[in-house]
N, C-alpha and C positions, 0 to 999 in steps of 0.2 A: 396496468393497474398501477396508481402512484400512492405512496404513503405521506402523510403530512406530520407524523408523529417523531420521526427521526431528528437527531441533532449531530452536527458536526463539531466534534470536540478539538480536533487539531487538523491543520493542515501542513504536510510534510513534503520536502523536497530534498534531493540529494544528486550528488554528482558522480560520475563512474570511478571506481577504485579498483586497483590490481591486488590481487592476493593469491595465495597459494590454495588450490583446492585438490587433494588427494594426491601431493606431491607435484602438481603440474600448475604453472601459472594460468590464472583466470581473471576476468574482469565481470564486473557486478556493479550495478547501482542500488543494491537493496538497502545501502546505507541511507536512511533518511532522517532528518531532523525537523522538529517543529519551526514554523516560521510565523510571524506575525504581520499584521496588515494585509492588503488586498494583493492576491495571487492571481494573475491571468491563465485561464486556460486556452490555449491557442494550437492549432494544428495538432501535434503529435505528444504534447505533453503539458505539465504546468510551467509557468515561469520559474525558472532556477532547477528545475529537475531533469534529468537525463536517465536514460535506458541504454544499457550495455548492448542488448539483444533486442532490437525492435521486432524481431521475427515472432519472437516468443512473448516479449513484455513492451507495452508501449506500442505506438503507431496509432493511425486513425481511429481504429476501434477499440483500443485498450489504452487511451490516454491517461486516465486517470484511475488509479488502485484504491477501492476502500476496504477498510476491515472493520469489524465490529469490535468495540472494547469489551462486549459481553464474552466473545471468543478468546480476546487476549487476557482477561482474567481468568478463564479456565486454563489457559496456557501456565499463566502465573501459579496457579495451585498445583499443577502438574510438575512443573520444574523447580518449584521452591524458590523462587524470586521474582522481583518486580521487573516489569518489563515498560519501556519507555514508549510513548507514542512514534510511531513511525518504524518501530523495530522489526515489523513484519514486512517493512520495503512499501508500505501503504502511503499513498498521497492524502487520503481521508481517514482520520480514525472516526468513526461514527458510532452513534448510540441509538437504541431503541428502533432499530428498523427491523422488523420483524421477518419479512421476506422480501426480496429482490428478484424481479423478473427482467427478461431481454424486454427493451421496449418502454421499460418503466421510466416516467420522468420524475426526477426529483430537483426541488428548488434549492440550489446552493448558491445565495447571492443572485444568480441568474438561473438558468436551467441546465441540468446534466441530464443527458439520456440513456441509460444502460442498452449498451449494443452489443456486449458480449460478456459472458460470465467467466471468470477466472478459472483454471486449474489450479492445484496446489503448486507450489515452487519446490521441487524435489530439493534444491540445494538449501533450502531454508534450515533444515535440521544442521547441515554443517555450520551455517551462518551461526547459528545458536549457539553451537558449541563454542566456535571461536570468540563468542561474547561471554562466555562463562557459564553458559546453562547448560542441561541436559548431561 
């Protein structure tokens, strides 16, 4: 089932960073920033994007992560501050996509197929706290 009403608001990429998590060194590439222009989706990620843990994030079946701006707005109300596109570690900030199913195909310049749905990243709360929320 494909929907044709959704919109991509932002394409976001980022590199791997080192940080402290619960008193221990850790690596993550959750920090994404919006980019402009055409970005290629090849292999295991978008051009200019990296994942620190390809077993859990990225890889062939998880090359692009999308997050709905409607959910982002809910979080803004919960934590009392505005969030930037890419702050959830998403590669695509999307709008008006009501449901996404495995094997859906969405036109984003070319065609992206949903091959795997993501589980919530449990470290996101720590990331949010480090950014001044929560």
